C-alpha positions, 0 to 999 in steps of 0.5 A: 500500500502506498503512503498518502502524501498531504503536502500538495494540499498545502501547496495548493492552498498557499499558491492557488488561494494566495494564503501566506499568513494568518490574519488573526492572533491566538491559537483558537482564532488561527484554528478557526481561520485554518478550518475556514480555509480548508472548508473553502478548499474542499468546497471548491474541489467538490463544486468542480467535481460536480460540474465535471459530472454534470457535463458528462453525457448521461447513459440511459438504460 
């Protein structure tokens, strides 16, 4: 079994979303900010996947 590598996600968030530093101070506020960034990243991926799926031709049986 291959090891799962999570580093590309951090690179995508830093480069594609232009996230380079936290704008709030404090661990609890940074935790909330990071959660929002991750949620936005996952929602964008989910939306792109749904759009790709809706453009595929439907096979009727």
